[in-house]
C-alpha positions in Angstrom: 53.0 52.1 47.6 53.2 48.4 47.2 50.9 45.4 47.6 51.5 41.8 46.8 48.6 42.0 44.4 49.6 45.1 42.4 51.9 48.1 42.4 51.2 51.7 42.1 53.4 54.8 42.0 52.8 58.2 43.6 51.6 59.4 40.1 49.0 56.7 39.9 47.1 56.7 43.2 43.6 57.2 41.8 42.3 53.6 41.3 39.1 54.6 39.7 40.4 53.5 36.3 41.3 50.1 37.6 37.9 49.2 38.9 35.5 47.0 37.2 31.7 47.2 37.4 30.5 46.6 40.9 34.1 46.0 42.1 33.7 45.2 45.7 37.2 43.7 46.0 39.1 46.9 45.0 37.0 48.9 47.3 37.8 46.4 50.2 41.5 46.6 49.3 41.5 50.4 49.4 39.8 50.5 52.8 42.1 47.8 54.3 45.5 48.8 53.0 48.0 49.1 55.8 50.5 51.9 54.9 54.0 51.2 56.3 55.8 54.3 54.9 54.0 57.6 54.3 56.5 59.6 52.2 55.2 63.2 51.5 51.6 62.2 52.8 51.2 59.6 50.1 48.6 57.7 52.1 46.5 60.8 52.6 46.7 61.7 48.9 45.7 58.1 48.0 42.6 58.3 50.3 41.7 61.8 48.9 41.8 60.6 45.3 39.9 57.4 45.9 37.2 58.8 48.2 35.9 60.7 45.1 34.4 57.5 43.7 34.0 55.4 46.9 32.2 56.0 50.2 35.3 56.1 52.3 34.0 59.0 54.3 31.9 56.4 56.1 35.1 54.7 57.3 37.2 57.5 58.7 37.9 55.6 61.9 39.1 52.5 59.9 41.5 54.9 57.9 42.8 56.5 61.0 43.3 53.0 62.5 45.4 52.0 59.3 47.7 55.0 60.0 49.0 53.3 63.1 51.1 50.9 60.8 53.1 53.8 59.4 56.7 54.0 60.1 58.1 57.4 60.8 61.8 58.0 60.7 
């Protein structure tokens, strides 16, 4: 996974340790990430790990919309 703001590997997809108190920006970034390659269901793992400490379950439609940006070869 990559982003112009930061970089994460498939071993570091849980962003809970990165957040600061009342961190609305990290929450927003997680919700609006547009995956472009989804090797071994990395995006699904990313969402699963981060919905434990966020309220992403309220945004299932947004997450499904984000999946339309994925390139499958």
